[in-house]
C-alpha positions in Angstrom: 0.2 0.0 0.0 1.1 3.8 -0.8 2.5 5.5 2.6 2.8 9.2 3.5 4.3 11.0 6.4 1.9 12.2 8.8 3.5 14.7 11.8 6.4 12.2 11.5 4.6 8.8 11.7 4.4 6.7 8.3 0.6 5.9 7.2 -0.5 3.8 4.6 -3.8 4.8 2.7 -5.6 3.4 0.1 -5.9 5.3 -3.6 -8.9 7.4 -3.4 -8.2 8.4 0.6 -8.6 12.1 1.4 -6.0 13.0 4.4 -8.5 12.6 7.1 -9.6 9.4 6.1 -6.1 7.9 6.0 -5.5 9.6 9.4 -8.4 7.9 11.2 -7.9 4.7 10.0 -4.7 5.1 11.6 -6.4 6.2 15.1 -5.1 9.8 14.4 -8.0 12.3 15.3 -7.8 15.7 12.6 -10.4 18.1 14.2 -13.2 18.7 12.0 -17.1 19.5 12.0 -18.8 19.1 8.7 -17.1 15.9 7.6 -18.5 12.7 8.0 -17.3 9.4 6.8 -20.7 8.6 5.2 -21.6 12.0 3.9 -20.1 13.9 0.6 -17.3 16.7 1.4 -18.6 19.9 2.0 -15.1 21.8 3.4 -16.5 24.7 4.6 -15.6 24.6 8.1 -12.1 24.9 7.6 -10.9 23.5 11.0 -9.3 20.4 9.6 -6.5 22.6 8.0 -3.2 21.1 7.7 0.3 22.1 6.4 1.4 19.6 3.2 5.2 20.3 2.5 5.7 22.0 -0.7 2.5 23.4 -0.8 2.3 26.9 -0.7 -0.9 27.3 1.3 -2.8 25.2 3.9 -5.3 22.1 2.9 -8.5 21.2 4.2 -7.4 17.3 5.0 -11.0 16.6 4.6 -10.6 17.0 0.7 -7.3 16.8 -0.1 -6.4 13.0 -1.5 -3.2 11.2 0.1 -0.3 10.8 -1.9 2.7 8.8 -2.1 5.5 10.5 0.0 3.1 13.3 1.1 4.3 15.3 4.4 1.7 16.5 6.3 1.9 18.3 9.7 -1.5 19.1 11.8 0.5 20.7 14.7 3.0 22.9 12.7 2.8 26.7 14.1 0.9 27.6 10.5 -1.5 24.9 11.1 -2.5 25.6 14.9 -2.6 29.3 14.1 -5.4 29.0 11.6 -7.5 26.3 13.6 -7.2 28.8 16.5 -8.4 31.4 14.0 -11.0 29.6 12.8 -12.2 28.4 16.1 -12.2 32.1 17.3 -14.3 32.8 14.1 -17.0 30.0 14.8 -17.5 31.2 18.5 -18.0 35.0 17.5 -21.8 34.6 17.5 -21.9 31.3 19.3 -24.2 31.7 22.7 -23.0 30.6 25.9 -25.3 28.2 26.1 -23.1 25.3 27.5 -24.8 25.2 31.1 -28.4 24.7 29.4 -27.6 22.7 26.4 -28.2 18.8 25.8 -24.8 18.8 23.8 -22.8 19.7 27.0 -20.6 17.0 27.3 -20.4 15.6 23.8 -20.1 18.5 21.9 -17.6 19.2 19.7 -17.4 22.9 19.3 -17.1 22.3 23.3 -14.3 20.0 23.1 -12.3 22.1 20.0 -12.9 25.4 22.1 -10.6 23.9 24.8 -8.0 22.1 22.6 -7.7 24.5 20.0 -9.2 27.3 21.0 -7.1 30.6 22.4 -9.5 31.3 25.3 -10.1 35.0 24.1 -12.2 36.9 21.5 -11.1 40.0 19.7 -15.0 40.5 19.1 -16.4 43.1 21.3 -19.7 43.9 19.1 -23.0 42.2 20.7 -23.7 38.6 19.1 -26.0 38.0 16.3 -29.5 37.0 17.8 -31.3 34.2 15.5 -34.1 32.4 16.4 -34.3 29.8 19.1 -36.6 26.5 20.0 -37.7 26.2 16.3 -40.0 23.0 16.0 -38.7 21.5 12.4 -40.5 18.5 12.8 -42.2 16.2 15.2 -39.2 15.1 16.9 -36.6 18.0 16.3 -36.1 21.4 18.1 -33.8 23.7 16.2 -31.5 26.5 18.0 -30.5 28.5 15.0 -27.7 30.7 17.1 -25.9 27.2 18.2 -25.9 26.3 14.6 -22.3 26.5 13.0 -23.4 26.0 9.4 -21.5 22.7 8.9 -24.4 21.4 6.8 -24.3 17.9 7.8 -27.9 17.7 8.3 -28.8 19.0 5.0 -26.6 16.4 3.5 -28.0 13.5 5.4 -31.6 14.4 4.2 -30.1 14.6 0.5 -27.8 11.5 0.5 -29.4 9.0 3.5 -33.1 9.8 3.9 -33.4 11.1 0.4 -36.1 13.4 1.9 -34.7 16.9 0.5 -36.2 18.7 2.9 -33.9 20.8 4.6 -31.8 23.9 3.3 -29.8 27.1 3.8 -31.7 30.8 3.6 -30.1 34.2 3.7 -26.6 34.9 3.4 -23.6 36.0 5.6 -23.9 36.1 9.2 -28.1 35.9 8.8 -27.3 32.4 7.0 -29.7 29.5 8.9 -31.3 26.1 8.2 -34.9 25.9 7.2 -37.6 23.5 5.7 -38.3 24.0 1.6 -41.5 25.9 2.0 -44.9 23.6 2.9 -42.5 20.7 4.1 -42.3 19.7 7.4 -39.4 17.8 8.7 -40.6 14.6 9.3 -39.0 11.8 7.4 -38.4 8.5 9.1 -34.7 9.3 10.2 -34.6 12.9 11.2 -33.2 12.3 14.4 -30.2 10.9 13.1 -29.4 14.3 12.4 -28.9 15.1 16.1 -26.3 12.4 16.6 -24.4 14.0 13.8 -24.7 17.9 14.6 -21.4 18.6 16.1 -23.0 21.2 18.5 -26.3 21.5 19.9 -28.5 23.0 17.2 -30.3 20.4 16.9 -31.7 18.6 19.8 -34.0 15.5 20.4 -37.3 16.6 21.8 -38.1 13.3 23.6 -34.7 13.6 25.5 -34.3 17.2 25.6 -33.8 18.6 29.3 -33.7 15.3 31.2 -29.9 14.3 32.0 -26.6 15.3 31.1 -24.5 12.7 29.4 -22.2 12.5 31.8 -25.0 11.6 34.5 -26.1 8.5 32.4 -24.6 4.7 31.7 -24.5 3.5 28.5 -25.1 0.1 27.3 -24.3 -1.6 23.9 -27.7 -3.5 22.7 -29.8 -4.0 19.8 -33.0 -2.1 18.8 -36.2 -4.2 19.0 -38.5 -2.3 16.3 -38.0 -4.4 13.4 -35.9 -7.6 12.0 -33.0 -5.5 11.1 -31.8 -5.4 14.6 -30.2 -2.0 14.8 -27.0 -1.7 16.8 -27.8 0.5 19.6 -26.4 2.6 22.8 -28.7 2.7 25.9 -28.7 5.6 28.0 -29.7 4.7 31.3 -30.2 7.5 34.3 -31.2 6.3 37.9 -32.1 3.2 36.8 -34.4 4.9 33.9 -33.7 4.5 30.1 -34.0 7.9 28.8 -32.6 7.6 25.0 -31.3 5.5 22.3 -28.4 6.3 20.0 -27.4 4.3 17.0 -23.9 2.6 17.4 -22.0 1.9 14.5 -22.0 -1.6 12.5 -21.4 -1.1 9.0 -22.8 -4.5 8.6 -26.3 -4.0 9.9 -27.1 -0.2 10.5 -23.9 2.0 9.7 -24.4 4.9 11.8 -27.9 5.4 11.7 -31.3 4.0 13.2 -35.0 5.3 12.5 -37.0 7.5 14.6 -39.6 4.7 15.4 -36.9 2.6 16.8 -35.4 5.2 18.6 -38.5 7.1 20.2 -40.8 3.6 20.8 -39.1 0.7 21.5 -38.0 1.7 25.0 -40.9 3.3 26.8 -42.4 0.0 28.2 -39.5 -0.7 30.2 -40.5 1.8 32.9 -43.9 1.9 32.4 -46.6 2.1 34.8 -48.3 -1.1 33.2 -45.0 -3.1 34.0 -45.7 -6.6 35.7 -43.8 -6.4 39.0 -43.9 -9.6 40.7 -45.7 -13.0 40.1 -49.3 -13.0 40.4 -52.2 -15.9 40.5 -55.9 -15.6 40.1 -57.7 -16.3 43.1 -61.4 -16.1 43.1 -61.3 -14.3 39.7 -59.2 -11.7 40.9 -55.3 -11.4 40.3 -53.2 -11.3 43.5 -49.5 -10.8 44.1 -47.7 -13.9 45.6 -44.1 -15.1 46.4 -41.8 -16.4 43.6 -41.6 -19.8 45.1 -45.7 -20.0 45.5 -46.3 -19.0 41.4 -43.9 -21.8 40.6 -45.2 -24.3 42.8 -48.7 -23.5 41.4 -48.1 -23.8 38.0 -45.7 -26.9 38.0 -48.9 -28.4 39.9 -51.1 -27.3 37.6 -49.4 -28.2 34.3 -49.5 -32.0 35.7 -53.1 -31.8 35.4 -52.8 -32.4 31.7 -52.4 -34.6 29.1 -49.7 -33.6 26.5 -52.0 -33.1 24.0 -54.1 -30.9 25.7 -51.8 -27.9 26.0 -50.2 -25.5 23.7 -47.3 -23.4 24.1 -46.5 -20.1 22.3 -43.0 -18.7 22.1 -42.3 -15.2 20.8 -40.3 -13.4 18.0 -39.8 -10.7 21.0 -38.1 -13.1 23.1 -34.0 -13.9 22.9 -33.0 -17.2 21.2 -31.9 -18.7 25.0 -35.7 -18.1 26.2 -37.2 -19.9 23.0 -34.7 -22.6 23.2 -35.6 -23.0 27.1 -39.5 -22.9 26.3 -39.1 -25.8 23.9 -36.9 -27.8 26.5 -39.9 -27.4 28.6 -42.7 -28.1 26.3 -40.4 -31.5 25.5 -40.6 -32.1 29.3 -44.0 -32.2 29.7 -44.4 -34.6 26.3 -44.9 -31.4 23.3 -42.8 -31.7 20.7 -44.6 -28.6 18.9 -44.4 -25.0 20.1 -45.6 -22.1 17.9 -44.8 -18.7 17.4 -46.3 -15.5 15.6 -44.6 -13.1 13.3 -45.5 -9.6 13.1 -45.7 -8.3 9.5 -46.8 -4.7 8.8 -47.3 -4.8 4.8 -45.9 -2.0 2.8 -43.8 -0.2 6.1 -40.2 -1.0 4.2 -37.8 0.7 2.8 -34.3 0.3 1.2 -32.9 1.9 4.0 -33.2 0.4 7.4 -37.1 -0.4 8.2 -38.3 -3.8 7.6 -41.8 -5.3 7.7 -41.0 -7.8 10.2 -41.4 -5.6 13.3 -40.1 -8.1 15.7 -36.2 -8.5 16.5 -36.1 -12.2 16.5 -38.3 -14.2 14.2 -35.8 -15.9 12.0 -34.0 -16.7 15.8 -37.2 -18.4 16.6 -37.4 -20.3 13.2 -33.8 -21.9 13.7 -34.4 -22.9 17.3 -37.5 -24.8 15.9 -40.5 -23.2 16.8 -43.4 -23.7 14.3 -44.7 -20.8 12.5 -48.4 -19.9 13.6 -50.1 -19.7 10.3 -53.7 -19.0 9.7 -54.6 -22.8 9.7 -52.8 -23.5 12.8 -54.5 -20.8 14.7 -57.7 -21.7 13.6 -56.9 -25.4 14.6 -55.9 -24.1 17.8 -59.2 -22.1 18.5 -61.3 -25.4 17.4 -59.6 -27.3 19.5 -60.7 -24.9 22.4 -64.0 -24.8 21.9 -64.0 -28.7 21.2 -62.4 -28.6 24.5 -59.7 -30.4 23.3 -56.9 -28.1 24.3 -57.4 -27.0 28.1 -54.2 -24.9 28.7 -52.0 -22.3 27.1 -48.5 -21.3 28.3 -47.5 -18.0 26.4 -44.3 -16.6 26.5 -43.8 -12.9 25.8 -46.8 -12.5 23.5 -50.1 -11.2 23.6 -52.7 -13.8 22.2 -55.3 -11.2 21.0 -52.2 -9.3 18.6 -52.1 -12.8 17.0 -55.7 -12.9 16.4 -58.4 -11.1 17.9 -60.9 -14.2 17.6 -59.0 -15.7 20.4 -61.5 -13.4 22.8 -64.2 -15.8 21.8 -62.7 -18.8 23.4 -60.1 -17.6 25.6 -62.6 -18.2 28.6 -63.0 -22.0 27.7 -59.3 -22.5 29.0 -58.9 -24.0 32.3 -55.4 -22.8 32.7 -53.5 -19.6 30.9 -50.0 -18.9 32.4 -48.0 -15.8 30.6 -44.9 -14.7 30.9 -45.0 -10.9 30.5 -42.9 -7.8 30.4 -46.3 -5.3 30.5 -50.1 -5.5 31.1 -51.8 -6.7 27.9 -55.1 -8.3 26.7 -54.1 -11.8 27.5 -52.5 -10.8 31.2 -56.3 -9.7 32.1 -57.8 -13.2 31.2 -54.2 -15.1 32.7 -54.6 -17.6 35.6 -50.7 -17.3 36.4 -48.5 -14.4 35.5 -44.6 -14.6 35.6 -43.1 -11.1 35.2 -40.5 -11.3 32.3 -37.7 -9.2 32.2 -37.1 -7.0 29.1 -34.3 -6.9 26.5 -32.7 -3.8 28.5 -32.7 -6.1 31.7 -31.2 -9.3 30.7 -28.5 -11.0 28.6 -29.3 -12.8 25.3 -29.1 -12.8 21.5 -31.2 -12.2 18.6 -30.8 -13.2 14.9 -31.6 -10.4 12.2 -33.3 -10.7 9.0 -29.6 -11.1 7.5 -28.9 -14.2 9.9 -26.7 -12.3 12.3 -26.6 -13.1 15.8 -26.3 -10.7 18.0 -26.3 -10.0 21.7 -28.2 -7.9 24.2 -26.7 -6.9 27.6 -28.6 -5.8 30.5 -28.9 -1.9 31.2 -31.4 -1.4 33.8 -31.3 -3.3 37.0 -34.0 -5.6 38.2 -34.6 -7.0 41.9 -32.5 -9.8 41.0 -29.6 -8.4 39.4 -29.2 -5.9 42.1 -29.1 -8.7 44.5 -26.3 -10.6 42.4 -24.3 -7.1 42.6 -23.7 -7.5 46.4 -20.4 -9.2 47.1 -19.5 -9.2 43.4 -16.2 -7.8 42.4 -16.4 -4.6 39.4 -13.4 -6.5 37.7 -16.3 -9.1 37.0 -19.2 -6.8 36.4 -16.8 -4.6 34.0 -17.5 -8.5 31.6 -21.0 -7.4 31.4 -20.5 -3.9 29.7 -22.6 -1.8 32.0 -21.8 0.7 34.8 -23.8 -0.7 37.3 -23.0 2.3 40.1 -26.0 4.3 38.2 -28.2 1.8 39.7 -28.1 3.0 43.3 -31.2 5.1 42.6 -34.7 4.1 40.8 -37.5 1.4 40.6 -36.1 -2.0 39.9 -39.0 -4.4 39.1 -39.3 -7.8 40.4 -38.6 -9.6 37.0 -36.6 -12.4 35.5 -35.5 -13.5 32.2 -37.8 -16.1 30.9 -35.4 -18.7 30.5 -34.4 -18.4 34.1 -38.3 -18.8 34.9 -38.4 -21.7 32.8 -35.5 -23.4 34.2 -36.7 -23.0 37.5 -40.1 -24.5 36.4 -38.3 -27.2 35.0 -36.7 -28.3 38.5 -40.1 -28.3 40.1 -40.8 -31.1 37.4 -37.9 -33.2 38.3 -35.7 -32.0 35.7 -31.9 -31.9 36.4 -31.4 -29.2 33.8 -30.5 -26.2 35.2 -29.1 -23.0 34.2 -27.6 -20.0 36.2 -26.4 -18.0 33.4 -27.8 -17.2 29.8 -24.4 -18.1 28.3 -24.9 -21.6 29.9 -28.0 -21.6 27.7 -26.8 -19.9 24.6 -23.3 -23.0 25.0 -26.1 -25.6 25.2 -28.2 -24.1 22.0 -25.1 -23.9 20.2 -24.0 -27.6 20.9 -27.7 -28.8 19.8 -28.3 -26.5 16.5 -26.1 -27.1 13.6 -26.7 -23.2 12.7 -25.1 -22.0 15.8 -22.5 -24.5 16.3 -19.1 -23.2 17.5 -20.7 -19.9 18.8 -20.4 -18.2 22.0 -20.6 -14.9 23.5 -17.2 -14.2 22.9 -17.6 -15.0 19.5 -20.7 -12.9 18.5 -18.7 -10.2 20.2 -20.0 -6.5 19.9 -20.5 -6.6 16.4 -22.4 -9.9 15.5 -21.9 -13.0 13.4 -23.4 -14.5 10.5 -24.6 -18.0 11.4 -23.6 -20.9 8.9 -26.8 -21.8 7.1 -27.9 -19.5 4.6 -31.4 -17.9 6.2 -32.4 -15.0 3.6 -34.8 -17.4 1.5 -36.6 -17.4 4.8 -36.0 -14.0 5.8 -37.1 -12.5 2.8 -40.7 -14.5 2.8 
């Protein structure tokens, strides 16, 4: 590969790469505002100016191609003086909003002003005033005074979202951003502009003023909004999720995620509808009981029925570990067929990220060996309930009524309904026994996206069980979990367990010798039992996931 010299260090680069791209690949940071690796070059912030030997003027590293033998200086007196001058210019009209700005703590202007600014300004006139708190769209607040006119948001809407909704208007120090006449900034990906905005000009209205970035913990996870499985970070304060942001994975979602996934896929975790503890229906009323009482009741009631009188239903919202354990538990009762339902929203799909399948793990459920709950299968179950051939249903992290409304006509004919649920739903209203299931943000596990990529989730929010486990455990071991659990000191903790753990406890009650203590143990057993997962473990999956051996695209694209 060709090479050039950057600050005295020899750097390899690929033909066609710019100086800033080659430096980034070598883990060398050149300050920049307008440049982004997935957007076109605009070259208008000028803070990435560098000195190249044998060139008479400084050049912008974002638009200058690297060449063999080139000698580049990013810290020469000329480069530093130019960078300081650019920072002074950008700060002339920038308001002193840092104490109230949501971007504080992750603001590039703040960081570069400290690292590269002079610390004083020669500008003595009044700062230029512009509009504040402009509602650009349903989720975006725009503060024109903070904008440094990098044009990242405009280029994103043109090149990535392809909505062409934003533009510059006016000239000179009056320039600002607005939508085209008659347009609202309402495409499905608007909130990505709050991530790429290097200052606090564009802010997420849902998160606005809720917490400072240094007050929150950040945990790597997966979005559960559709079968894409976008890589995300979960941001938590006082054991409550406040925001989701995309995590870079070029093989899945690049730097982006959709607004729906960002806004709507975590609110249930701290909702008032959460199931908190185990419940048994007595005299028609659900009463809260101890775990041991509920486990004993469920195991004894299940023994009352023949294997052909019980239907098991898993979930594409549950992890591979949960569905695998459900299948093992059903087998323990002599039942070989476990169902799951897909949740398809016809037409709600694009060529960017959004998929019609609105579940994170339907492919994983199919690979585990669960049977797709077709219309014919639903009719067969409903008919079986009516004829009293089916007397019990065990349903895990799914709502019968969301599968088919006809279940409402026959549900009262069942002698036993056992439900694992994270939140109240129509099925929990008629259940006889309810087990509180941990949400995706409260447990370890794996999902398989529509591309056949196995990806990990980790606990970002503490349950009562996880909080107890923290006592006496060394922080070095918790570090392996990837979550700063010191943020758990405050906040509500729900009495919930992962579904695989509930099923493991029930299996023990029914005399099974199989007992798992960690999700990793369940996955290792799964990987040894199912060909597509052979050779995988949590370490192999890592932070970015791994594609399974079998070609599964035919199923996922049906």
